[in-house]
N, C-alpha and C positions, 0 to 999 in steps of 0.2 A: 511178348516172344518168350521164348524158354531157353535158357541157357545149357551150352553144352561143351564138352570137351573132349570129345572121344574121334579119335582120327580115321579116316577111310581112306580107299585109293577108288580112280576112276579110271575106266575103261572104256571107249567108245568103239561101239563095233562097226565093221566095214561100209553098211548101208546107213549108218547114222540117222536111223529110224531108233533103236533103242539104247540108250546111254545106261550104263550097269556100272554100279559101284560095288564092292563087297564092305560090307561094315560090322561093326562089334556092337552087339547090345548088351551092356552090363557082364562082360566076361564070356557071353556065348559067341562062338566065334562060326563062320561059315554062312553069316546070313545074308545072302546078295539081295540087295535092295535094289529094283531097275528103276529106269525113269525111261517112259516112254513119249515121244514127240515127232515132230515132223522136223523141226528145228527148235534150236535155243534161242529163241529170237522176239521181241515183244509182238503180242498179239497170239502167241500159241497156247495151245493146251499140253500140259504135263501130266502124264499119268504114273503114280508114283505106288511102286508095287512095294509091299514089306512083310517079308517073312516074321511071323511073331512066336512067343511061346504060347503053348495051349491054354496058359491061364492068363492070356492078356485080356483086357477089359475095356480098353479106350486106347486110343493111337491118334494122335495130334501131329500136324505137320505146319512149319511155319515156314514162309517162303516169301521175298519180294513183298515184307511188310505186311503180309496177311496171316492169319489163322484158319489153318484148315482142319476139318474133323474128319478122320479117315473112318472108313466101314469096311466090316468083313466081308469078303467075297467066296471064302472056303476055309476050310481047317487051317489054322494057322497060318492065313494069309489076308492082309487087309490091303486096302489101297486108297488113295485119294486124289482128286482131282485139283491140278494148281494150276491157273492160270497166270501167264505174264502179261501184266497190264501194255496197253498201247505206250505208256510214257515212262516206262521203265530204261532206263540209260543203259547201253552195251557195258559189259565190265564183268566182274565177278560180284557174285551173290550166295548168301549161305541159304541151304535148305537143311532145316532143323525136325528131328522126329523124336518125339517122347512116348515112348512104349509104356501104359502099364499094366502092371501083371505083378501077380501073386510072386511070381517066382521068373528069372531071366529078362525081366524088363530091363527098360533103361535110355538113355540119350544117344542119338548121333547126330552129326554133323557134318557136310560137304558143302565145299564151295564148287559152284559152278560158274560157268562163262556165259554170260550172255551177249551173242553177237549182235553188231549193227544190222539194222533192216533199214532200208530207204523207201518210203513208201510214195506212191504218185501222188501228182498233184490232180486234182478234178475242177473243172468249172463249169460252172451253172448258173444258169437264168432261171429264176422263179420270181413269184408274186411278191414285190416289194416288201408286204406286210410281213413276210416271213423272213424277211433279212433285218427291217426295221420295224418292229412291232410297234403299232401305236399305243398310245399311252393308256388309252382305255383297256388295252391287252395286257397291259404288264402285270396287275394283281393276279389275274388268271394264270399266266405264265409262272408267276411265282408259287402260288399255291400248287400248283401241278408237279411243279420241281419238287417241292415238299412232300407230295404225295408219294413219288417216283423215291425219293431217299428213304422214306418209311416201307415201300414194298420192298427195296434192297437190304434193307437191314431185319425184316422178319421173313426167313425161310423156316420151311418146316423143319424141324431137328432130324428128322430121319430119312432115309434115301428113298425117293417115290419113283425114281426113273429106273430103266433095268436095262439092259443090253446096249446095243449100239444106237446112235441118233438116225434117222432119216430126214430126207430133204423134206421139207415142207409141201412144196411145189414141185412138178416134174422137170420145170425148165432148169437152164442154166446160170449161174451167177453172172452177172456183168459188169460187176461193178467193183471194184478191188476194196477189201478192207483196209482200215487205214489210210485211205487216200486223204490227203490234205484239202479241205474244201474250200473253195471260193466260191459264195454266191453273190451274183451280181458285183463281181470285182471288188469284194471284201471279204476277207479273211472269216472263217468260223470254225468251229470243233473239226476235228478229223472225224470221217466216217466208221463210225464204231460196230457196224455191221455188212453183213453182205447184201447186196439187191439182186434179184433175180427178174429175168425179163419174161414176166407172166404176163398174160393178157389179164384185161379187166373181168371178173366175174371168175377167174379160176380159183377153185376150191382150195384153201388153206389147211393144211392139217398138221395136227402135234407133232414134233419130230419125238417126242417120247413121251410116256407119263408124267402127271403131275396133277396140281391143283390149279384153277383159273384166280388170279390173285387181282388181277386189273382187267377190265373189257370197257371201255368206254372211249369217247372221243377225247383226244388230246391237242393241244394247239399247234404243236409241230409235227407230231407222227401222226394226226390223225386218228381215225378209228384203231385204237391200238388193245392187242391182247398180250398179256404176261401171262407165262406160264411159270409156276415155281415147282421145281423139278427135285427140292429138298437138298438140304447141306448147302445152302447159298447158291446153288445152279439155277438161272433163269434162263427164259427164252421170251425174247420180246417180238411181236409180228406186228408191224406198222402199217399204215396206210389203206386201210383196208375199206372196199366199198361196201362190208356188211359183217357183223358178228355174230356167229351163232352159239356163243356160249354165254354163262353168267359167271359173275364173281361167285366164289367159293364152289363153284364146280368141280367133281374130279375127273379127269381126262384119259384116258389111254392113248398109246402111240397109234397114229394114223387117225387118230377122231377128228371129225370137222370142227374148225375152230372159227371159220368165216370165209369170205371172198375177197380176192385181190382188186385193188382199187385204185385211188389218185386222189387221197384224203390228205390235207395236212401239207408241207413244204414238199412238194413233187414236179417233176418235170413232164410228167405222164405216169401212167400205170405201171405199177411192178409191185411186189413184196420186199419188204426191208425186213430182214431177220437178224437180231442182235443177241449175242449171249453176254451173261455175267456169270462169273466164278468167285463169290466171295467179292465183290465190287470189282474185281478185274475184267477189263474190256478184253473177249476174246473171239477170234475169226471164227465163225461157225461150220465155215468147211475145216480149220483144222481140227475140230469136235467131230465131226463125220469120219475122217479119216484115222485118227489116231483111235477113237472107240469102234471102230471098224470091225466086225469079226468077234465083238465082246459078248458073250452070251447071255440071254436073260436070266434074272434070279427070280426062281419062285418066293411068291411072297406068303 
């Protein structure tokens, strides 16, 4: 995390969709940095837009204990995607921005308030082996967990996605993100994705462009595909009946990834879509909503 000492003032819009604060970058006044979000709460995506000097060469954002690399979207404007993880506690948090530029760069910070959000509880009955795994499976589970940690830590250093994110299936989500999960009367980790009520065999499409960094069967999530969208942004598709891509494949928005199934820890066929942003677990529906209307960038 980088240090700052620059003051800024916050104004909240009537619609509470766009939070705006004026900032001062190394003596340069009138730089309106905006934060767009559905809500300032755990599990939400924040889109931070930063006006920059023409000579800006790098912009980094630090928030909620995570460092985020920003990206240019047009002349003198950069942007960063910041996730508020499920476990972030309500209260004040500092967002810090560091603009590297030959002239006019500098540091700016702002304290924002994370509001409390009460997640529902869901009770599910599944095969007992997915609640209390047999001893013979523990080595596999540990290995797969280590593999996933390696995936989350090794994102492409450039932006691979472009424009808004699309639903991977046409059906609606039927299970709330962040639900406190109780399997067979035993508490387990909160639900870190959105479940879609799709029939078995429904085609699953890439919500945006990226590269395939995992495409195989995992103990808890069954047939799983992970798309690296770059700069720490990942999509995970779980419980598939079929996988139609391979690791290292480059995919476009809407490209076929596989088909809905009921593999792993499930109660029936559905698609589980999870998103991670620099390690933060974020509601995919927040990503769709907040990035709605975002224009594609020519590469």
